Every structure is written in C-alpha cells, then in structure tokens.
C-alpha positions in Angstrom: 21.5 117.2 47.0 21.1 116.5 43.1 20.5 112.8 41.7 23.3 112.1 39.6 26.1 112.9 42.0 24.6 112.4 45.5 26.4 115.5 46.7 24.9 118.8 48.3 25.5 121.9 46.5 27.2 124.5 48.5 24.7 126.9 50.7 25.8 130.3 52.4 25.0 128.2 55.7 27.7 125.4 54.6 30.7 128.1 53.9 30.4 129.9 56.9 33.8 129.7 58.9 31.9 130.2 62.0 29.4 127.3 61.5 32.7 124.6 60.7 34.1 124.7 64.2 37.2 125.7 65.9 41.1 125.3 65.4 43.6 124.8 68.1 47.1 124.8 67.0 49.2 122.7 70.2 52.5 124.9 71.6 54.6 122.0 70.1 53.6 123.1 67.0 53.9 126.0 67.0 57.4 125.7 68.4 58.5 123.1 65.5 57.3 125.4 63.1 59.2 128.6 64.9 62.7 126.3 65.3 62.5 125.8 61.3 61.7 128.9 60.6 64.7 130.1 62.6 67.2 128.0 60.7 66.3 130.4 57.5 68.0 133.5 59.0 71.3 133.8 57.7 74.2 132.8 60.7 71.5 131.1 62.8 72.7 127.8 63.9 71.7 125.2 66.5 71.8 125.7 70.1 74.7 123.7 72.6 74.5 122.2 75.9 77.4 123.8 78.0 78.8 123.0 81.5 80.9 125.3 82.6 81.6 127.3 79.8 82.5 123.7 77.2 80.0 122.3 74.7 79.1 118.7 76.1 76.7 116.1 73.9 75.8 116.4 70.3 75.1 119.9 68.8 71.2 120.1 68.7 69.0 121.9 66.0 67.2 125.4 67.4 65.3 124.8 70.3 62.4 126.3 70.9 59.5 126.5 73.7 56.2 128.1 72.6 53.2 129.6 74.7 50.0 129.6 72.8 47.6 132.2 74.7 44.1 132.8 72.5 45.0 134.1 68.8 49.1 135.1 70.6 52.1 132.7 71.0 55.1 133.8 73.3 58.5 132.3 72.0 61.7 131.4 73.9 64.5 130.6 71.2 68.1 129.1 71.9 70.3 129.3 69.0 73.9 129.9 67.9 74.9 132.3 65.8 78.2 132.0 63.1 81.3 134.0 64.1 82.0 137.0 63.6 78.4 137.9 62.3 76.5 140.7 64.4 74.5 139.4 67.0 72.5 142.0 67.5 71.6 141.9 63.9 71.0 138.3 63.5 68.7 138.5 66.7 66.7 141.3 65.3 66.5 139.1 62.0 65.7 136.2 64.0 62.3 137.9 65.7 60.9 139.6 62.9 61.3 136.4 60.6 59.3 134.5 63.5 56.6 136.7 63.4 56.2 136.7 60.2 56.5 133.0 59.8 54.5 132.4 62.7 51.7 134.9 61.5 51.6 133.2 57.9 51.8 129.6 58.6 49.7 129.7 62.0 47.5 133.1 61.6 48.8 133.7 65.1 50.2 136.9 66.3 53.9 136.9 68.2 53.6 138.5 70.9 57.4 138.4 72.4 60.2 136.5 71.2 63.4 136.1 73.4 66.8 135.1 71.9 69.1 133.2 74.0 72.3 133.1 72.4 74.1 129.6 73.7 77.6 129.8 71.4 79.1 131.5 68.5 80.4 129.3 65.8 83.0 129.9 63.6 81.8 129.6 59.8 85.1 127.1 59.3 85.6 124.1 61.1 88.3 124.0 63.7 91.5 122.3 62.9 92.6 119.9 64.9 96.5 120.0 66.6 99.1 117.8 65.4 101.7 116.7 67.1 
C-alpha cells in the first residue's frame, strides 16, 4: 500500500484472470441478448401465437430459449418474417448474426440455432374492409 492513497498497487498476482474467479451467464440472460440481436436483422418481426392458423393475442417480440452448457450455447428462436422476403435468406442471416453477437457480447460459442418461423407478415398494414 502507498501511504498517500492507501491503495495497493497492482501486481501480476492480482491481475491474473484465473485468480479472480469465474463467470457464469444464465440461460435467460443469453436468451434476452439473442432476442434483441435477432431484431437487428432486416425482415425479422415478433412471434405470433396461432390457434388453428389464426393469430390470437397480442404480437410479442422474438422469442428465444437458450441452453448454456459450459462455454457453448444452443438457441431455439421463434420469429416472423416480412413478406415477400426470402425465408431461407433471412433465417440464414439470423443464424449468422446471432452466432456473431453472442460470441462478442458473452464470449460463448453458439453450437446451434433452431429457427421456427411463426408467420409471414406484410410490410404494409392490412386495410380494413368498408361496408
């Protein structure tokens, strides 16, 4: 310790990452990061609850379930895509973007991304019928 500040100067022993403990990131935290990151991809919208093919309830954001195992994470994503965008291209973009963003923000490797497209949404709002 220095007498003037009362602070111990850093030594190699105190700056070693292994000596500082461990970090655990909860599944829910990774899921929220992935849900936000998925909305960054052009053409992605929230998931829809459907009953017999009819949308019920309010539109929700992108839904993600994450399972963290060690330093890897598996993602299960539910989202909608704007029509007439290519479903294959948008899903590919989502997979690549999520793998990159999760790795950068958490340090975890993405082992897999399962994507379920719940709806195709028109980019323009549907006009109501007038009688």
